[in-house]
C-alpha positions in Angstrom: 8.1 12.1 44.2 11.5 13.8 43.8 14.9 12.4 43.9 15.9 14.0 47.2 13.0 12.1 48.9 14.0 8.8 47.4 17.8 8.6 47.8 19.4 8.4 51.2 22.8 9.6 52.3 25.4 7.9 52.0 24.5 -12.0 70.5 24.3 -15.5 69.3 21.4 -16.8 67.2 18.7 -19.0 68.7 19.4 -22.6 67.7 16.4 -24.8 68.6 17.1 -27.6 66.1 14.6 -30.4 65.8 15.8 -33.2 63.5 12.3 -33.8 62.3 12.5 -30.5 60.4 15.9 -31.0 58.9 15.4 -31.2 55.1 16.2 -34.6 53.5 18.3 -33.0 50.8 21.7 -34.6 49.9 23.6 -31.4 49.5 22.2 -29.9 52.7 24.1 -32.4 54.8 27.9 -31.7 54.8 28.6 -35.4 55.1 27.1 -36.1 51.7 29.6 -36.0 48.8 29.3 -33.4 46.1 29.0 -34.9 42.6 31.8 -33.8 40.3 29.6 -33.1 37.3 27.9 -30.4 39.3 31.0 -28.3 39.0 30.8 -25.0 37.2 32.8 -24.0 34.1 36.6 -23.6 34.1 38.0 -20.3 35.1 37.8 -17.8 32.2 40.7 -15.8 31.0 41.1 -12.3 32.4 40.5 -10.8 29.0 37.2 -12.7 28.6 36.1 -11.7 32.0 36.9 -8.1 31.4 35.0 -8.2 28.1 32.0 -9.8 29.9 32.1 -7.1 32.6 32.3 -4.3 30.1 29.2 -5.8 28.4 27.4 -6.0 31.7 27.4 -9.8 31.4 29.5 -10.6 34.4 27.8 -11.0 37.8 30.2 -9.1 40.0 33.5 -7.4 40.3 33.5 -3.6 40.5 30.2 -2.5 39.1 30.2 0.1 36.3 28.1 3.2 36.3 24.6 2.7 34.9 25.3 2.5 31.2 22.6 4.0 28.9 21.0 1.7 26.3 21.1 3.2 22.8 18.1 3.9 20.6 15.5 5.2 23.0 14.9 7.2 26.2 12.1 7.1 28.9 9.8 10.1 29.2 7.5 10.5 32.2 4.4 12.6 31.2 2.5 14.6 33.7 -1.0 13.4 34.2 -3.2 14.4 31.3 -0.3 15.6 29.1 0.1 14.6 25.5 3.3 12.8 24.2 6.3 14.8 22.9 6.4 15.8 19.2 8.5 14.0 16.7 10.1 15.1 13.4 8.0 15.2 10.3 9.2 12.9 7.5 8.5 12.7 3.8 7.8 9.2 2.3 10.2 7.3 4.5 9.6 5.1 7.6 6.3 4.4 9.3 3.7 7.1 9.3 3.0 6.6 13.1 5.8 5.9 15.5 4.3 4.2 18.6 5.5 5.3 22.0 5.0 2.3 24.3 3.9 3.0 27.8 5.9 1.1 30.4 4.1 2.3 33.5 1.1 0.7 35.3 -2.4 1.8 34.3 -2.9 3.8 37.5 0.0 6.1 36.8 0.6 8.9 34.3 2.2 7.5 31.1 5.9 6.6 31.1 6.8 6.4 27.4 9.7 4.7 25.6 10.6 7.4 23.0 13.0 6.4 20.1 15.9 8.7 19.3 18.0 8.9 16.2 20.7 6.2 15.7 24.0 7.3 17.3 22.3 10.1 19.3 23.5 10.6 22.9 20.7 9.3 25.2 21.7 11.6 28.1 21.5 14.7 25.8 18.2 13.5 24.3 16.7 13.0 27.7 17.9 16.4 28.9 16.2 18.0 25.9 13.0 16.0 26.4 12.8 17.0 30.0 12.4 20.6 29.0 9.2 19.9 27.0 5.8 21.0 28.2 3.9 18.2 30.0 7.0 16.2 30.8 7.7 15.4 34.5 11.1 14.0 33.8 13.1 12.1 31.2 16.1 9.8 31.5 18.2 7.4 29.5 17.4 3.7 29.7 20.0 2.5 32.1 21.4 -1.0 32.2 22.1 -2.8 35.5 24.0 -6.0 35.9 23.2 -8.8 38.5 25.4 -8.8 41.6 27.3 -12.1 41.9 31.1 -12.1 42.3 32.6 -14.9 40.1 34.8 -17.3 42.0 36.3 -20.8 41.5 33.6 -23.4 41.9 33.4 -25.4 45.1 30.9 -27.3 47.0 30.1 -27.1 50.7 27.2 -27.5 52.9 24.4 -25.0 53.2 26.2 -23.2 56.0 24.1 -20.1 55.4 20.8 -21.7 56.5 22.4 -22.8 59.8 23.9 -19.4 60.3 20.5 -17.6 59.9 18.7 -20.0 62.3 16.6 -21.5 59.6 16.4 -25.0 61.3 15.0 -23.4 64.4 12.5 -21.4 62.4 11.4 -24.6 60.6 10.1 -26.1 63.8 7.3 -23.5 63.5 6.9 -23.2 59.7 8.5 -24.3 56.6 6.6 -21.8 54.5 3.4 -21.7 52.5 2.5 -21.7 48.8 0.2 -18.8 49.4 3.2 -16.4 49.8 4.5 -15.2 46.4 8.1 -14.0 46.0 9.0 -12.4 42.7 12.5 -13.1 41.4 13.3 -10.2 39.1 16.5 -11.4 37.5 17.8 -13.1 34.3 15.2 -15.9 34.4 14.5 -19.0 36.5 14.9 -22.6 35.3 11.3 -23.6 35.9 12.1 -27.2 35.1 14.8 -27.6 37.8 13.5 -30.5 39.9 14.3 -28.6 43.1 12.3 -25.5 41.9 9.4 -26.9 39.9 7.2 -27.7 43.0 7.4 -24.1 44.1 7.0 -22.3 40.8 4.2 -19.6 40.9 1.0 -20.4 39.1 -1.2 -17.5 37.9 -4.6 -18.5 39.3 -6.4 -16.4 36.6 -4.6 -17.7 33.5 -5.2 -20.9 31.5 -2.1 -22.5 30.1 -1.6 -22.9 26.4 -4.9 -21.3 25.1 -3.1 -18.2 23.7 -5.6 -15.9 25.5 -5.2 -13.1 28.0 -7.6 -14.7 30.5 -6.9 -12.2 33.3 -7.0 -9.2 31.0 -3.6 -7.9 32.2 -2.1 -7.4 28.8 0.1 -10.5 29.0 -1.0 -13.6 27.1 -0.4 -16.9 28.9 1.5 -15.4 31.8 1.1 -18.6 33.7 4.4 -18.6 35.7 5.6 -15.0 35.1 6.9 -13.1 32.1 10.0 -12.5 30.0 10.4 -8.7 29.6 13.6 -9.1 27.6 12.0 -11.1 24.8 8.4 -10.1 25.6 7.0 -13.6 25.9 5.5 -15.9 28.4 8.6 -18.0 29.1 10.7 -16.5 31.9 13.4 -19.2 31.7 17.0 -18.2 31.3 18.6 -17.5 27.9 19.0 -20.5 25.7 22.8 -20.2 25.8 25.6 -18.4 27.6 27.7 -19.1 30.7 26.3 -16.4 32.9 22.6 -17.3 32.8 21.8 -19.1 36.0 22.0 -16.1 38.3 18.2 -15.9 38.8 17.9 -19.7 39.2 20.6 -19.6 41.9 18.7 -16.8 43.7 15.4 -18.7 43.4 16.9 -21.8 45.0 18.1 -19.9 48.1 14.7 -18.4 48.6 12.6 -21.5 47.9 14.2 -24.7 46.7 11.8 -27.4 47.8 12.7 -28.9 51.1 12.4 -32.5 52.5 12.2 -33.9 48.9 15.4 -35.9 48.8 16.7 -33.8 46.0 19.5 -31.3 45.9 19.3 -28.4 48.3 16.6 -26.7 50.4 15.7 -23.0 50.4 15.0 -20.8 53.3 11.3 -21.4 52.7 10.6 -25.0 51.7 7.1 -24.1 50.4 6.6 -20.8 48.5 5.4 -19.5 45.1 8.4 -18.3 43.1 7.2 -15.8 40.4 9.8 -15.8 37.6 10.3 -12.4 36.0 13.1 -12.2 33.4 14.2 -8.6 33.1 18.0 -9.0 32.7 19.3 -10.0 29.3 22.8 -10.8 28.1 23.8 -7.1 28.3 22.3 -6.5 31.7 18.9 -5.3 32.8 17.3 -2.2 31.2 15.6 0.2 33.5 12.3 0.0 31.5 12.2 -3.8 31.7 13.1 -3.8 35.4 10.4 -1.3 36.2 7.8 -3.2 34.3 8.8 -6.4 36.1 8.4 -4.7 39.5 5.0 -3.4 38.5 4.0 -6.9 37.3 5.0 -8.4 40.6 3.1 -5.8 42.6 0.0 -6.2 40.5 -0.1 -10.0 40.6 0.1 -10.6 44.3 3.8 -10.8 45.1 4.5 -10.1 48.8 8.3 -9.9 48.3 10.5 -8.8 45.3 14.1 -10.0 45.3 16.5 -7.6 43.4 19.9 -9.1 43.2 21.1 -6.5 40.7 22.0 -2.8 40.6 24.7 -0.3 39.8 26.0 3.2 40.3 23.6 5.0 38.0 20.3 6.0 39.5 17.0 5.6 37.6 13.9 7.6 38.6 11.9 5.1 36.6 12.9 2.2 38.8 12.6 4.3 41.9 9.0 5.2 41.0 8.2 1.5 40.4 9.6 0.5 43.8 7.5 3.4 45.3 4.4 2.0 43.6 5.2 -1.4 45.1 5.5 0.2 48.5 2.0 1.7 48.2 0.8 -1.9 47.4 2.4 -3.4 50.4 5.3 -5.2 48.7 8.7 -5.7 50.4 11.7 -5.0 48.1 14.9 -6.8 49.1 17.9 -5.4 47.3 21.5 -6.6 47.2 23.8 -3.8 48.5 26.6 -4.2 45.9 29.9 -5.9 45.4 32.2 -2.8 45.2 33.6 -2.7 48.8 32.0 0.8 48.8 31.2 2.8 51.9 27.5 2.8 51.1 25.1 0.6 49.1 24.5 1.5 45.4 21.3 1.8 43.5 18.5 0.7 44.1 19.6 -0.5 47.6 20.3 3.1 48.6 16.7 4.3 48.1 15.1 5.8 51.2 11.8 4.0 50.8 9.9 2.2 53.6 9.6 -1.1 51.8 13.3 -1.6 51.0 15.8 -3.8 52.9 19.3 -3.5 51.6 21.5 -6.5 52.2 25.3 -6.9 52.6 27.1 -10.3 52.4 28.8 -12.1 55.3 31.0 -15.2 55.5 30.9 -18.1 57.9 32.8 -16.1 60.5 29.9 -13.5 60.6 32.2 -10.8 59.2 31.2 -8.7 56.2 32.8 -10.0 53.1 35.6 -7.9 51.6 33.7 -7.3 48.4 30.4 -6.3 50.1 29.4 -2.7 50.1 29.2 -1.2 53.6 26.2 0.5 55.2 23.5 -1.9 54.2 20.5 -2.2 56.6 21.2 -5.9 57.3 23.6 -8.7 56.3 23.1 -12.3 55.3 25.4 -15.2 54.2 26.8 -14.4 50.7 30.1 -16.4 50.5 30.2 -19.9 49.0 26.4 -20.2 48.8 25.3 -23.5 47.2 22.1 -23.4 45.2 20.4 -24.4 42.0 21.7 -23.6 38.5 21.1 -25.6 35.3 18.2 -28.1 35.6 19.5 -30.9 38.0 22.7 -29.0 38.8 24.0 -26.9 41.7 27.0 -24.6 42.3 28.4 -22.3 44.9 28.4 -18.5 44.2 29.6 -15.5 46.1 28.0 -12.0 46.2 25.4 -9.8 47.8 23.2 -11.4 45.2 23.4 -14.5 47.2 22.8 -12.7 50.5 19.6 -10.9 49.5 17.5 -14.1 48.8 18.2 -15.3 52.4 16.3 -12.2 53.6 13.6 -12.6 51.0 13.2 -16.2 52.2 12.9 -15.1 55.8 10.2 -12.6 54.8 8.3 -15.5 53.1 8.4 -17.6 56.3 7.1 -14.6 58.3 4.1 -14.1 56.0 3.4 -17.8 55.9 2.7 -17.6 59.7 1.3 -14.1 59.8 -0.4 -13.4 56.4 -2.1 -10.2 57.7 1.2 -8.6 58.8 2.2 -5.4 57.1 5.4 -4.6 55.3 6.4 -2.3 58.2 5.9 -5.2 60.7 7.8 -7.7 58.7 10.6 -5.2 58.1 10.7 -4.4 61.8 10.8 -8.1 62.8 13.7 -8.7 60.4 15.7 -5.8 61.8 14.9 -6.9 65.4 16.2 -10.4 64.6 19.8 -9.3 63.8 23.0 -10.4 65.4 25.5 -7.5 65.5 27.9 -7.3 62.5 30.3 -4.5 61.8 29.7 -2.6 58.6 25.9 -2.8 58.5 23.2 -0.8 60.2 21.5 -3.6 62.1 23.3 -6.8 61.8 23.1 -10.3 60.4 19.5 -11.6 60.1 18.1 -14.6 62.0 14.9 -16.4 60.9 14.0 -17.8 64.3 14.5 -14.5 66.0 12.4 -12.7 63.3 9.5 -15.1 63.8 9.7 -14.6 67.6 9.7 -10.8 67.1 6.7 -10.9 64.7 4.8 -13.2 67.1 4.9 -10.4 69.7 3.8 -7.7 67.3 0.1 -7.2 66.9 -1.6 -6.5 63.6 -3.4 -3.2 63.1 -6.9 -3.0 64.4 -8.3 -2.0 61.1 -7.0 -2.6 57.5 -7.7 -0.1 54.7 -8.1 -1.4 51.2 -6.4 0.3 48.3 -7.9 0.1 44.8 -5.7 0.5 41.7 -8.4 2.5 40.1 -11.2 4.6 41.7 -13.4 4.8 38.7 -14.2 2.7 35.6 -15.8 4.3 32.5 -17.6 2.2 29.9 -19.0 3.3 26.5 -21.9 1.1 25.4 -22.5 1.1 21.6 -25.6 -0.4 20.2 -25.1 -4.0 19.1 -21.7 -4.2 20.8 -20.7 -5.9 24.1 -18.5 -3.6 26.2 -15.1 -5.0 27.0 -14.2 -5.9 30.6 -11.9 -3.7 32.6 -9.7 -4.8 35.5 -8.4 -3.5 38.8 -6.3 -4.8 41.7 -7.1 -4.7 45.4 -4.4 -4.4 48.0 -4.2 -3.8 51.8 -2.8 -0.5 52.8 0.8 -1.3 54.0 0.6 -4.9 52.9 -1.0 -7.9 54.5 -3.6 -10.4 53.4 -7.2 -10.0 54.5 -10.5 -11.3 53.1 -12.9 -8.9 51.6 -16.3 -8.8 49.8 -17.4 -6.8 46.8 -21.0 -5.8 46.1 -22.5 -3.7 43.4 -25.5 -1.5 44.0 -26.8 -2.0 40.4 -27.6 -5.2 38.6 -25.9 -4.1 35.4 -22.5 -4.3 37.1 -21.0 -7.8 36.7 -18.0 -8.8 38.9 -15.6 -11.7 38.2 -15.6 -12.4 42.0 -17.5 -11.1 45.0 -15.2 -12.6 47.7 -11.4 -12.7 47.7 -8.4 -12.1 49.7 -5.8 -9.3 49.2 -3.8 -8.9 47.1 -6.4 -9.7 44.4 -7.2 -8.9 40.8 -10.8 -8.8 39.5 -12.5 -7.8 36.3 -15.7 -5.7 35.9 -18.1 -5.9 33.0 -21.5 -4.2 32.4 -24.7 -5.8 31.1 -25.9 -3.6 28.2 -29.4 -5.0 28.4 -30.0 -3.6 31.9 -28.7 -0.1 31.1 -30.9 2.9 30.4 -30.1 5.3 27.5 -27.6 8.0 28.3 -25.3 8.0 31.4 -25.6 5.3 34.0 -23.6 5.5 37.3 -23.4 3.0 40.2 -20.9 1.8 42.7 -19.1 -1.3 44.0 -18.4 -1.4 47.7 -15.5 -3.4 49.1 -16.0 -4.4 52.7 -13.8 -5.9 55.4 -15.6 -7.6 58.3 -18.8 -6.2 57.1 -17.6 -2.6 57.1 -17.1 -0.6 53.9 -13.4 -0.1 53.2 -13.3 1.2 49.6 -15.6 2.3 46.9 -15.3 2.0 43.1 -17.4 4.2 40.8 -18.6 2.6 37.6 -20.0 4.8 34.8 -21.6 3.5 31.6 -22.6 5.8 28.7 -25.1 4.3 26.3 -25.5 5.6 22.8 -23.5 6.6 19.7 -20.0 7.7 20.7 -16.8 8.3 18.8 -14.5 5.4 18.4 -11.6 7.2 20.1 -10.9 10.5 21.9 -7.8 12.4 20.8 -5.4 14.6 22.8 -2.3 16.6 21.8 -1.2 19.8 20.2 -1.9 19.5 16.5 -4.2 16.5 17.0 -8.0 16.5 16.7 -10.9 14.3 15.8 -13.0 15.5 12.9 -15.8 13.7 11.1 -14.8 10.4 12.7 -11.1 10.7 11.5 -7.9 11.6 13.4 -6.3 14.7 11.9 -2.7 15.3 13.0 -0.1 17.8 12.1 3.0 16.1 10.7 5.4 15.6 13.7 2.7 15.9 16.3 2.6 13.7 19.4 -0.9 12.4 20.0 -2.6 10.3 22.6 -5.6 8.2 21.4 -7.9 6.6 23.9 -10.3 3.8 22.9 -14.0 4.2 23.6 -13.8 0.9 25.4 -11.7 2.4 28.2 -8.4 1.2 29.8 -8.6 -2.5 28.9 -5.8 -4.7 27.7 -8.2 -6.4 25.3 -7.9 -3.6 22.7 -5.3 -4.0 19.9 -4.2 -1.1 17.7 -2.8 -2.2 14.2 -0.8 0.7 12.8 -0.4 1.4 9.1 3.0 -0.3 8.9 1.8 -3.4 10.8 3.1 -2.5 14.2 0.8 -3.4 17.0 0.0 -1.7 20.3 -2.0 -3.3 23.1 -4.2 -1.5 25.6 -6.9 1.1 25.8 -4.5 4.0 25.0 -2.1 4.5 22.1 0.7 7.1 22.3 2.5 8.0 19.1 4.3 10.5 16.9 2.4 11.1 13.7 5.4 11.9 11.4 4.7 11.0 7.7 2.1 12.9 5.7 -0.7 11.0 4.0 -4.0 9.3 4.6 -3.9 6.0 6.5 -6.0 3.6 8.6 -5.5 2.3 12.1 -7.4 -0.9 12.9 -8.8 -1.4 16.4 -9.6 -5.0 17.3 -10.0 -7.2 20.4 -10.1 -10.8 21.3 -13.9 -10.8 20.8 -13.3 -10.7 17.0 -14.7 -7.3 16.4 -12.6 -4.9 14.3 -13.1 -1.1 13.6 -11.3 1.0 11.1 -10.1 4.5 12.2 -9.1 6.9 9.4 -6.0 8.9 10.1 -4.9 12.0 8.1 -1.4 13.4 8.7 -1.2 16.9 7.3 
């Protein structure tokens, strides 16, 4: 998809309040006193604030253009293309420079390619874009979150009243089956008002140091930290500006009616914590990977309370992939008082809702960018921060989670609704506000609108992969491969999966979209040579999608090799010094494979992309969690 297709050009609410559905949360009630120790830090000096903004640490003010991160660029390959070449070296540095792929398995590789220290990322990307087999290249942009800093104060949760949440709660207070991903600077999972609603990966066992669901992330029980690349998506251990994502999460889904703190728009929800923003902001590669993770692990909504003036095709493509999987993307419009929203809220995609910020008077806040699709409360919003603490923040960052929370309520009542239907209902709910396209959202009106909209007569299933290929070597157990199943346009529907051959082993034969399942083959039941069979996915007894499964039995090379100056000879990889090579494991696209490079660096996944730069003879070790290791000779000439 090209840039011009992705980037766009620049009544009273219903109030049927039932006291039985008012949350028993001390800070929800304006009559309850605010505790003094909940107050935020003292106001920083202007010099300190300016330094923080310059470093992309501050959560507001006038946003800076997307600042390139040093040291690497992102290169999108065309499907089937080899990675770009590097520079040959003599007796210095690692012999193989890995090029990590940050795209989902179903897409052509998006590689993080290192550049020389001090090199200009924009110039390097422009040069790489002209290489054969490269679809596009761009710097790694850094985006800050979107809160406007203000003096701390405590008020009631006026925003929930304004959007008609109490009236909506007479019908639903949410459901744990609805997953909302918070792509931000982390979420305090141990906050007592958030802990009951933290997402739990149903396919992952906690603490066993195993990748149980074969997604490439070990122990991703509650989400993932893409900044530090570990399984703890909590905020940074120190720093004043580290509770942004926790504040956002509380507005979406702080537990309601629990006699603690505050209540979110959706009292019951599953909050998926994805930390992609570090102390210097959010890198575009980390943000894109977090978006892919959310879409592949069942999120119905992604909240994006971040952005900037720089546009990233990498992030735009990730949001487009989420669109194809039926995931709603709620984006803060920006805090620059600009005439139109900034990136990524300005993308012209059918799964995006851009959100401006309003005050209690239903007027757009002075700092809010104009032209957003909808508006929501974003001034003096009280929510969760440090564990056991609360604070009021301003910004379009605070407005967006009100909309994400409404979407969660809608899907709790109508799990089979599509993204288009939920989006339409939210737009139809709005009360007119100057400066936005539709108006200020209302939860009760949105529920009423969706009640009157009918679901599609038929639902098409979408598989992340149409074919799985296994290589079965004698005496070896083939490794499992995985795929995800989504409903076209979103929605949750039950389906069945049935194989037409006994040698295909499925992790589950019944599930509900979105779902993830693994596929194995039984080598005992296979005939020599090529075996091919199919898995049929059915809805209401009717075939909705088909997966082809192929298994080749016999002696096969350990890897296949692709790239100019790269070839496999006599069981060894031969590469011209400086060549960019793509190596694919015989076990297929499975996260269970680990590549140990000569310098000790490790790469996970069925494919390894690298620049073979230092002449000599080396070994690459291929291993997996089944304990089997193979040695692959490498000759760089």
